[in-house]
C-alpha positions as CSV (number, residue, x, y, z in Angstrom):
1,X,-11.6,-29.4,-58.1
2,X,-8.8,-26.8,-57.9
3,X,-11.3,-24.2,-56.7
4,X,-12.6,-26.5,-54.0
5,X,-9.1,-27.3,-52.9
6,X,-8.3,-23.6,-52.6
7,X,-11.4,-23.0,-50.4
8,X,-10.5,-25.8,-48.1
9,X,-6.9,-24.5,-47.9
10,X,-8.3,-21.0,-47.0
11,X,-10.6,-22.3,-44.4
12,X,-7.8,-24.4,-42.8
13,X,-5.5,-21.4,-42.6
14,X,-8.4,-19.2,-41.2
15,X,-9.1,-21.7,-38.4
16,X,-5.5,-22.4,-37.8
17,X,-4.8,-18.7,-37.3
18,X,-7.9,-18.4,-35.1
19,X,-6.8,-21.2,-32.8
20,X,-3.2,-20.0,-32.5
21,X,-2.7,-18.2,-29.2
22,X,-0.8,-14.9,-29.1
23,X,2.4,-14.7,-27.1
24,X,1.8,-12.6,-23.9
25,X,3.5,-9.3,-23.6
26,X,7.0,-9.2,-22.2
27,X,7.8,-7.2,-19.0
28,X,8.4,-3.5,-19.4
29,X,10.9,-1.6,-17.3
30,X,11.2,-2.3,-13.6
31,X,8.6,-4.9,-12.3
32,X,7.5,-5.9,-8.8
33,X,8.8,-9.0,-7.0
34,X,6.5,-11.6,-5.6
35,X,6.8,-10.1,-2.1
36,X,5.9,-6.7,-3.6
37,X,2.9,-8.1,-5.5
38,X,1.6,-9.6,-2.2
39,X,2.1,-6.2,-0.5
40,X,0.1,-4.4,-3.2
41,X,-2.8,-6.8,-2.6
42,X,-3.0,-5.7,1.0
43,X,-3.9,-2.0,0.2
44,X,-4.9,-0.9,3.7
45,X,-3.5,-1.7,7.1
46,X,-2.8,-0.2,10.5
47,X,0.2,1.6,12.1
48,X,0.2,1.4,15.9
49,X,2.2,3.9,17.7
50,X,2.4,2.6,21.2
51,X,5.6,2.8,23.3
52,X,7.3,4.9,26.0
53,X,6.0,8.2,24.4
54,X,2.4,7.1,25.1
55,X,3.2,7.5,28.8
56,X,5.4,10.6,28.7
57,X,3.0,12.6,26.4
58,X,5.8,13.0,23.9
59,X,6.1,12.4,20.1
60,X,9.9,11.9,20.2
61,X,11.3,10.6,23.5
62,X,14.7,11.4,25.0
63,X,16.1,7.9,26.0
64,X,16.3,9.0,29.6
65,X,12.9,7.6,30.7
66,X,12.5,5.3,33.6
67,X,11.4,1.9,32.2
68,X,8.7,1.8,35.0
69,X,7.0,4.7,33.2
70,X,5.8,2.2,30.6
71,X,2.8,0.7,32.4
72,X,-0.4,0.0,30.4
73,X,-3.3,-0.9,32.8
74,X,-5.5,-3.0,30.4
75,X,-3.2,-4.0,27.5
76,X,-5.4,-6.0,25.0
77,X,-3.7,-6.6,21.7
78,X,-6.7,-8.8,20.8
79,X,-8.9,-5.6,21.0
80,X,-6.5,-3.9,18.5
81,X,-6.7,-6.9,16.1
82,X,-10.4,-7.3,16.4
83,X,-11.0,-3.6,15.6
84,X,-8.6,-3.6,12.7
85,X,-10.3,-6.7,11.3
86,X,-13.7,-5.1,11.6
87,X,-12.2,-2.0,9.9
88,X,-11.2,-4.1,6.9
89,X,-7.5,-3.6,7.5
90,X,-5.2,-6.5,6.5
91,X,-2.4,-6.1,9.0
92,X,-0.8,-4.1,11.9
93,X,2.7,-2.6,12.0
94,X,3.8,-1.9,15.6
95,X,6.5,0.6,16.8
96,X,8.6,-2.1,18.5
97,X,11.4,0.5,19.1
98,X,11.2,4.2,18.6
99,X,13.9,6.9,18.7
100,X,14.2,6.8,22.5
101,X,15.4,3.2,22.2
102,X,12.8,1.6,24.5
103,X,11.9,-1.9,23.2
104,X,8.5,-3.5,23.6
105,X,10.0,-6.9,24.0
106,X,12.7,-8.2,26.4
107,X,15.8,-7.6,24.2
108,X,19.1,-9.0,25.2
109,X,20.9,-6.0,23.6
110,X,19.5,-3.1,25.7
111,X,18.5,-2.3,29.3
112,X,15.9,0.1,28.0
113,X,13.0,-2.3,27.5
114,X,10.0,-4.0,29.1
115,X,12.2,-6.4,30.9
116,X,13.2,-3.6,33.3
117,X,9.7,-2.3,33.8
118,X,7.4,-3.2,36.7
119,X,4.7,-3.9,34.1
120,X,4.0,-7.6,34.4
121,X,7.0,-7.8,36.8
122,X,9.4,-7.5,33.9
123,X,7.9,-10.5,32.1
124,X,5.8,-8.6,29.6
125,X,6.2,-8.8,25.8
126,X,3.9,-6.6,23.7
127,X,5.3,-8.0,20.4
128,X,4.4,-11.5,21.4
129,X,0.9,-10.6,22.5
130,X,0.3,-8.8,19.2
131,X,1.7,-11.7,17.2
132,X,-0.7,-14.1,18.8
133,X,-3.6,-11.6,18.3
134,X,-2.8,-11.1,14.6
135,X,-2.7,-14.9,14.1
136,X,-6.1,-15.3,15.9
137,X,-7.8,-12.7,13.7
138,X,-6.0,-13.5,10.4
139,X,-4.0,-10.4,10.2
140,X,-0.4,-9.8,8.9
141,X,2.1,-8.4,11.4
142,X,4.8,-5.8,10.6
143,X,7.4,-4.1,12.8
144,X,8.8,-0.6,13.0
145,X,12.3,-0.3,14.3
146,X,14.1,3.0,14.5
147,X,17.9,2.7,14.1
148,X,18.2,6.0,16.0
149,X,18.7,5.2,19.7
150,X,18.9,8.1,22.2
151,X,19.6,5.6,25.0
152,X,22.1,3.0,23.9
153,X,25.7,3.8,25.1
154,X,27.3,2.5,21.9
155,X,25.2,4.7,19.6
156,X,27.5,6.7,17.3
157,X,30.1,3.9,17.1
158,X,30.6,1.0,14.7
159,X,29.6,-1.4,17.6
160,X,26.0,0.0,17.5
161,X,25.4,-1.3,14.0
162,X,26.0,-4.8,15.3
163,X,23.7,-4.1,18.3
164,X,20.9,-3.0,16.0
165,X,21.4,-5.9,13.6
166,X,21.2,-8.3,16.6
167,X,18.1,-6.5,17.8
168,X,16.5,-6.9,14.3
169,X,17.4,-10.6,14.4
170,X,15.7,-11.1,17.7
171,X,12.5,-9.6,16.4
172,X,12.6,-11.4,13.0
173,X,13.2,-14.8,14.5
174,X,10.9,-14.8,17.5
175,X,7.4,-13.8,16.3
176,X,6.5,-15.7,13.1
177,X,6.0,-14.2,9.7
178,X,6.6,-10.5,9.2
179,X,5.1,-8.8,6.2
180,X,6.8,-5.5,6.4
181,X,9.9,-4.1,8.2
182,X,9.6,-0.3,8.6
183,X,12.8,1.7,8.9
184,X,12.6,5.3,10.0
185,X,15.4,7.4,8.4
186,X,15.7,9.8,11.4
187,X,19.3,10.1,12.5
188,X,20.0,12.3,15.5
189,X,22.5,12.3,18.4
190,X,22.7,9.6,20.9
191,X,23.4,9.9,24.7
192,X,27.1,10.6,23.9
193,X,26.3,13.4,21.5
194,X,27.4,11.4,18.5
195,X,25.5,10.5,15.3
196,X,25.5,7.1,13.8
197,X,26.6,6.1,10.3
198,X,24.0,3.4,9.7
199,X,24.9,0.2,8.0
200,X,21.8,0.1,5.7
201,X,23.3,-2.7,3.6
202,X,23.8,-4.8,6.7
203,X,20.3,-4.0,8.1
204,X,18.7,-5.1,4.8
205,X,20.8,-8.3,4.7
206,X,19.4,-9.3,8.1
207,X,15.8,-8.9,6.9
208,X,16.5,-10.8,3.7
209,X,18.1,-13.6,5.7
210,X,15.5,-14.1,8.4
211,X,12.3,-12.8,6.7
212,X,12.8,-13.1,3.0
213,X,9.1,-12.5,2.2
214,X,9.0,-9.2,4.2
215,X,8.9,-5.9,2.3
216,X,11.4,-3.3,3.6
217,X,10.2,0.3,3.9
218,X,12.3,3.4,4.0
219,X,12.5,6.7,2.1
220,X,14.0,4.8,-0.8
221,X,12.9,1.2,-0.2
222,X,14.3,-1.2,-1.3
223,X,10.8,-2.6,-1.5
224,X,8.5,0.2,-0.4
225,X,9.1,4.0,-0.3
226,X,7.8,6.8,1.8
227,X,5.3,9.0,-0.1
228,X,7.1,12.2,0.9
229,X,4.4,13.5,3.3
230,X,2.4,12.5,6.4
231,X,-0.9,13.6,5.1
232,X,-1.9,10.3,3.5
233,X,-1.9,11.6,-0.1
234,X,0.0,10.4,-3.1
235,X,0.1,12.7,-6.2
236,X,-2.4,12.0,-9.0
237,X,0.6,11.1,-11.1
238,X,2.2,8.3,-9.2
239,X,4.7,5.8,-10.6
240,X,5.5,2.6,-8.8
241,X,9.1,3.0,-10.0
242,X,12.0,4.9,-8.4
243,X,15.7,5.5,-9.1
244,X,16.7,3.2,-6.3
245,X,20.4,3.9,-6.5
246,X,19.8,7.6,-6.1
247,X,17.3,7.7,-3.2
248,X,18.3,6.8,0.4
249,X,16.9,7.1,3.9
250,X,17.0,10.8,4.7
251,X,16.9,11.8,1.0
252,X,16.6,15.6,1.0
253,X,14.5,15.8,-2.3
254,X,11.7,13.9,-0.6
255,X,9.0,15.7,-2.5
256,X,10.0,13.5,-5.5
257,X,8.7,10.5,-3.6
258,X,5.1,11.7,-3.9
259,X,5.1,10.9,-7.6
260,X,8.0,8.5,-7.9
261,X,10.2,8.5,-11.0
262,X,8.6,7.8,-14.4
263,X,11.6,5.9,-15.7
264,X,12.8,4.6,-12.4
265,X,15.3,1.8,-12.4
266,X,13.6,-0.1,-9.5
267,X,10.0,-1.1,-8.6
268,X,9.6,0.8,-5.2
269,X,5.9,1.8,-4.8
270,X,4.6,4.4,-2.4
271,X,3.1,3.8,1.1
272,X,1.0,6.7,2.5
273,X,1.4,6.9,6.3
274,X,-1.0,9.2,8.2
275,X,-2.4,9.3,11.7
276,X,-6.1,9.2,12.5
277,X,-5.4,12.1,15.0
278,X,-3.0,15.1,14.8
279,X,-0.3,13.2,16.7
280,X,1.3,9.8,16.1
281,X,1.2,8.9,19.8
282,X,-1.8,9.1,22.1
283,X,-2.6,12.5,23.8
284,X,-5.7,12.8,25.8
285,X,-6.3,16.4,24.5
286,X,-6.7,15.0,21.0
287,X,-9.6,12.7,21.9
288,X,-12.0,15.2,20.1
289,X,-9.6,15.6,17.1
290,X,-10.1,12.3,15.4
291,X,-10.4,12.6,11.6
292,X,-13.9,12.8,10.3
293,X,-15.5,10.4,7.8
294,X,-15.0,12.9,4.9
295,X,-11.4,13.3,5.8
296,X,-10.7,9.6,6.0
297,X,-12.5,9.0,2.7
298,X,-10.5,11.7,1.0
299,X,-7.3,10.0,2.3
300,X,-8.4,6.6,1.1
301,X,-9.2,7.9,-2.4
302,X,-5.9,9.8,-2.4
303,X,-3.8,6.8,-1.4
304,X,-5.3,3.5,-2.4
305,X,-7.0,5.3,-5.2
306,X,-3.7,6.7,-6.5
307,X,-1.5,3.6,-6.8
308,X,-0.3,3.5,-3.2
309,X,-1.1,1.6,0.0
310,X,-2.6,3.2,3.0
311,X,-0.9,2.9,6.5
312,X,-3.4,4.5,8.9
313,X,-2.0,5.1,12.4
314,X,-3.9,4.3,15.6
315,X,-2.4,5.9,18.7
316,X,-3.2,3.2,21.3
317,X,-3.9,4.9,24.7
318,X,-2.3,4.5,28.1
319,X,-4.7,1.7,29.0
320,X,-3.2,-0.3,26.1
321,X,-6.4,0.0,24.1
322,X,-7.5,1.6,20.8
323,X,-9.6,4.6,22.0
324,X,-13.3,4.4,21.5
325,X,-13.4,7.5,19.3
326,X,-10.8,6.0,17.0
327,X,-12.7,2.8,16.8
328,X,-16.0,4.6,15.9
329,X,-14.2,6.5,13.1
330,X,-12.7,3.2,11.7
331,X,-16.1,1.5,11.7
332,X,-17.8,4.4,9.9
333,X,-15.1,4.3,7.2
334,X,-15.5,0.6,6.7
335,X,-19.3,0.9,6.5
336,X,-19.0,3.7,3.9
337,X,-16.5,1.8,1.8
338,X,-18.5,-1.4,1.9
339,X,-21.7,0.4,0.8
340,X,-19.9,2.4,-1.8
341,X,-18.2,-0.5,-3.5
342,X,-20.9,-3.1,-3.1
343,X,-22.5,-2.9,-6.5
344,X,-20.1,-3.0,-9.4
345,X,-22.2,-1.9,-12.4
346,X,-19.5,-3.0,-14.9
347,X,-19.2,-6.6,-13.6
348,X,-19.6,-9.1,-16.4
349,X,-20.6,-6.5,-19.0
350,X,-19.6,-6.7,-22.6
351,X,-16.6,-4.7,-23.6
352,X,-15.5,-3.8,-27.1
353,X,-11.8,-3.0,-27.5
354,X,-10.5,-0.9,-30.4
355,X,-8.0,-3.7,-30.9
356,X,-6.5,-6.6,-29.0
357,X,-3.4,-8.7,-29.2
358,X,-3.2,-10.7,-32.4
359,X,-7.1,-11.0,-32.3
360,X,-6.6,-13.6,-29.6
361,X,-9.7,-13.7,-27.3
362,X,-7.3,-14.3,-24.3
363,X,-6.5,-10.6,-24.5
364,X,-9.9,-9.1,-25.6
365,X,-11.8,-6.3,-23.9
366,X,-14.0,-8.6,-21.9
367,X,-11.0,-9.5,-19.7
368,X,-11.4,-6.1,-17.8
369,X,-14.8,-7.0,-16.4
370,X,-14.4,-10.8,-15.8
371,X,-13.4,-10.4,-12.2
372,X,-10.2,-12.3,-12.7
373,X,-7.1,-10.3,-11.7
374,X,-4.8,-12.6,-13.7
375,X,-6.5,-11.8,-17.1
376,X,-6.1,-8.5,-18.9
377,X,-6.7,-6.6,-22.1
378,X,-3.6,-6.1,-24.2
379,X,-2.8,-4.7,-27.6
380,X,0.0,-5.7,-30.0
381,X,3.4,-4.5,-29.0
382,X,3.6,-1.6,-31.4
383,X,0.1,-0.3,-30.3
384,X,0.3,2.1,-27.4
385,X,-3.1,3.7,-27.6
386,X,-6.6,2.2,-27.7
387,X,-10.0,2.3,-26.2
388,X,-12.4,0.1,-24.2
389,X,-16.2,0.6,-24.7
390,X,-18.3,-0.8,-21.8
391,X,-22.0,-1.5,-22.6
392,X,-24.2,-1.1,-19.6
393,X,-27.3,-2.1,-21.7
394,X,-29.4,0.7,-20.3
395,X,-28.9,4.1,-18.7
396,X,-27.5,3.8,-15.2
397,X,-26.3,6.5,-12.7
398,X,-22.5,6.4,-12.1
399,X,-19.9,8.8,-10.5
400,X,-16.9,6.6,-9.8
401,X,-14.5,4.5,-11.9
402,X,-11.9,2.0,-10.7
403,X,-9.2,0.9,-13.1
404,X,-6.2,-1.3,-12.7
405,X,-3.1,-2.2,-14.7
406,X,-1.6,-5.7,-14.8
407,X,1.5,-4.5,-12.9
408,X,3.1,-7.9,-12.9
409,X,4.5,-6.8,-16.3
410,X,5.2,-3.2,-15.3
411,X,3.5,0.1,-15.1
412,X,2.8,1.6,-18.6
413,X,-0.1,4.1,-18.9
414,X,0.9,7.8,-18.9
415,X,-2.6,9.3,-19.6
416,X,-6.1,8.2,-20.2
417,X,-9.5,9.8,-20.6
418,X,-13.1,8.8,-19.8
419,X,-16.1,9.5,-22.1
420,X,-19.8,8.7,-21.6
421,X,-22.5,8.3,-24.2
422,X,-24.9,11.3,-23.9
423,X,-27.4,12.6,-26.5
424,X,-26.2,10.1,-29.1
425,X,-22.6,11.3,-28.8
426,X,-19.5,10.7,-26.7
427,X,-18.8,13.4,-24.1
428,X,-15.5,13.5,-22.2
429,X,-15.9,13.7,-18.4
430,X,-12.4,13.1,-17.1
431,X,-8.8,13.0,-18.2
432,X,-6.1,11.5,-15.9
433,X,-2.5,10.5,-15.9
434,X,-1.1,7.3,-14.3
435,X,-3.0,4.1,-13.3
436,X,-0.7,1.5,-11.7
437,X,-2.1,-1.0,-9.2
438,X,-5.3,0.9,-8.7
439,X,-6.7,4.3,-9.7
440,X,-10.1,5.5,-8.4
441,X,-11.5,8.4,-10.5
442,X,-14.3,10.6,-9.2
443,X,-16.7,11.5,-12.0
444,X,-19.6,14.0,-12.1
445,X,-23.0,12.5,-11.3
446,X,-24.2,11.2,-14.7
447,X,-26.5,8.6,-16.2
448,X,-25.3,6.7,-19.2
449,X,-25.7,3.5,-21.1
450,X,-22.1,3.3,-22.3
451,X,-18.7,4.4,-21.1
452,X,-15.4,4.6,-23.0
453,X,-11.9,4.5,-21.6
454,X,-9.3,5.9,-23.9
455,X,-5.6,5.1,-23.4
456,X,-4.0,8.3,-24.7
457,X,-0.4,7.5,-24.0
458,X,1.4,4.4,-22.8
459,X,5.1,3.6,-22.5
460,X,4.5,0.2,-24.0
461,X,1.4,-1.8,-25.1
462,X,-1.3,-1.1,-22.4
463,X,-2.3,-4.0,-20.1
464,X,-5.6,-3.3,-18.3
465,X,-6.7,-6.0,-15.9
466,X,-9.8,-4.5,-14.2
467,X,-12.5,-1.8,-14.7
468,X,-15.3,-1.2,-12.2
469,X,-18.1,1.4,-12.1
470,X,-20.1,2.6,-9.1
471,X,-22.6,5.2,-8.0
472,X,-21.5,6.2,-4.5
473,X,-22.9,8.7,-2.0
474,X,-21.2,11.6,-0.5
475,X,-19.4,11.0,2.8
476,X,-21.0,13.0,5.6
């Protein structure tokens, strides 16, 4: 009787332990806000440089231009939006005001704007037209506003900061939801020969007040940072964190931004801005210098594939249209990406984890191939290494791996390796550093029935939410 009672007690404890769910991991280090998580999900969107410089053949204007010079003959923001949608982009950020001070909307706070142009008899508003086009095509809209103003007479005085804040307010309260506000850190002389001491704290407060869900971009954030170059590349080691109290617009050690700061105090991920042509603005002599498909694919893999977002610039031409050559290049890139990532060989496969959190199935290895971004493999708190073995059932050709961390709880992994099953043994084919929101790893062309991901070093228990495998063709 006593023996039977002990057996029942043992079975009860066994099933009681099995049914008990493990506590999820706690956040580690700096973590993203909800607005930043929404921004990460976008991954790829357009920059549109279109303003006075388009018509003066400049990159940086002087602020002395006649407003009548701005005169697009066929402005069609719906064409922009339609092309961006076809390209798989999620939004458009427009240069509403560049360094020359010319505004693409009828601002009350400057005379250097479309209101004083003969274009549409001074009744034109490019920002309004783009806002309506983005809504029609289901795109997000963002705005670039340069604080530098080479035209405004108050630039270089405290009064100008109020002018700029009022200009910001006009934009942020007139055109619907804004997903990103892009601040350029350039700070040169105004028409009076003075430089401006920018009220960054005040500028940020205006955005938070009128567009609380918008991410703010500058060299140092506070939500999104510059990647430190205009080539479209993040470093292979790229942290989503930055010492936010150290970095500021115009920060001279900008090369640090290409990798971020491993133990950064704030979550400020990188955005890679690059133009599809040599220049940011349209120049007719660059019509035959649009980036090739191999160049654009390399940029995509070096930005989105390295824990950053890609902001690809389209220099709208003097007609007010995305040039045909740029459109063709975008469509080619979209076709290549769609074909490359159409067949995820890891989807729904069985995954064996070296260990998982409290032996709770909610955190087992299968969570990385279930297609649910809210689930993840996790180890116990004290375990900072581990492996995931993906069984493909039979030999399949692969050459690309996509891996993602559950960044809601912070970025953790410092290094990982990839092995494939070959000749009845494991063979290492890659070793990399950080992961973050997304890492795309190019592998040699191989055929294998099993692949193993080894977390070699992690700052806290690793949390892997997604793994994908592909065989993609070379971009030509």
